[in-house]
N, C-alpha and C positions, 0 to 999 in steps of 0.2 A: 806594258813595262815602261817605267819612267826613264831609265838610262839605257842608251844604246849599248848592246853587248852585255847587259846585266840580266841575269835570270835565265830561265828556260821554260819551255812549254811542256805540259803534261796532258795525258788523257787517262780516263778510267772508264770502265763499264762493268756491270754486274753480269756474272754468268748465271745460267739457270740454277735453281735450287737443286742441290745434290740429293742423292738417295737418303743420306742421313739427315736431311733437312737444313743443312748449313748453307749459307750464302757465301759466294766467293767473289771478290772484286779483282779485276785485272787493272793494274796501274803501271804505266810506263812514263818515263820522263827523260829530260835531257835534250829535248828537241830544240833546235835553234829558232824555228818559226812555227807559227800556228798551223800553217799549211803542212809542214812536215809531220807534225803531231797528228793531224787529221788523216794524212795519207797512211801513216803507220797504223792508226786505229782502224781505218777502213780495210787495210790489208789483213789485219788480224781477225776482223769480222767477216772476211771472205769477199769483200768488195774489190773491184779493180783499182789499182793505184792510179792508172791513167784511164779515164773514161773512154778513150778512143781505142783501147786495146782490151781484148777479152781475157788476157793473161799477163802476169808479171814476168818481165824478162830479167835476166841476170843483170843487165845494165841498169834497169830501173831499180832493182834491189840494191845494187852497189851505190847508186846515187842517194837513195833513201838512207842507207846505212851510214854513208859519209856525213849526211846532214845531221844525223843523231849523235855523232861523236863530239861531245862537248868539252871533255877534259883532256884533250890531246895537246901535247906541246906543239908549238908552231912548226918545228922541224919534222915531227912525226906526222902531222897533218899534211905537210907539203909532200912527204914521201908517199903517204897513202894516196893522195890525189894523183900524184904522178904515176904510180903503179896502176891505179884504176884507169886513168886516162890513156896511158901509153901501151899498156899490156893487156889488162883484163877485159876492158870494154871492146877493144878492136877484135879480140878473138872470141870472147864469150858473151858479149853484151847483147847480141840479138837472139840468144838461145832462151827459150822459155825456161824459167827457173825449175819447174818440176821435171823438165827434160834434160837437165844438166847431169852428165854422167862422168864417171872416172875416165872413160875413154876420151871424152871431149876435152877434159882437162889435160890429160896426157898428150893429146894431139897439140894443144896450145903450147905446152912446154917443149915438145919436140920442135915446133916451129920457132919458138923463142931461142932455142939453143943453136939453130941454124942462122938466125937473124944477126947480121953484123951491127955493131953500134956505130955511132958517128965516127969513132976512131978506127973503124974497120975490124975490130976484134969482136968475138962473140961475148954475150953477156956472161958475167962471172957467176960462179956457183953461188956466191953470197947474194947477188942480186936475184937470182932465180929463187933462192930460199926465202928472201924477203917478199917476193911476189906471192909465193905459195902461202906465206904467213898471213898476208893481207887477205887473200881469198879465204883461207881457213877461218880466220876470225869473223869475217863478214858472214860466212855461211853458218858458223856456230851460233851467232846471234839470231839468225833467221830460224834455226831449228829450236831455239830456246835453251840451248846448252849453257850459254853465258848469260 
């Protein structure tokens, strides 16, 4: 890329020929860096995102997901990064993605509701809803819904 901050990285690969004889290509883009695009490609192909780990954790997935969000407003990106850093990764980051359950997410929210903020008050319902929204969108992207 010739300009800093201009453009994005993409990857593509061919799936095996289907029963009907047609070929399909998987193409994804919007990655900030080549490394992020390669990690996403490797993850979709079944390779480990981090070669030192045998499985992808929720924290690794959230980092990869944040890296791929290109068209976010500055304030939205700041909010996503804060929610991932302050709430989602401390509670869910070490859990293997395939082992993430509703119960573990509910336990996180129960702990968050008891946790006082810097002002000594509990997190607001609106903040809890925004945290849930960030997690929901990140997981929907992983499952291919979005």
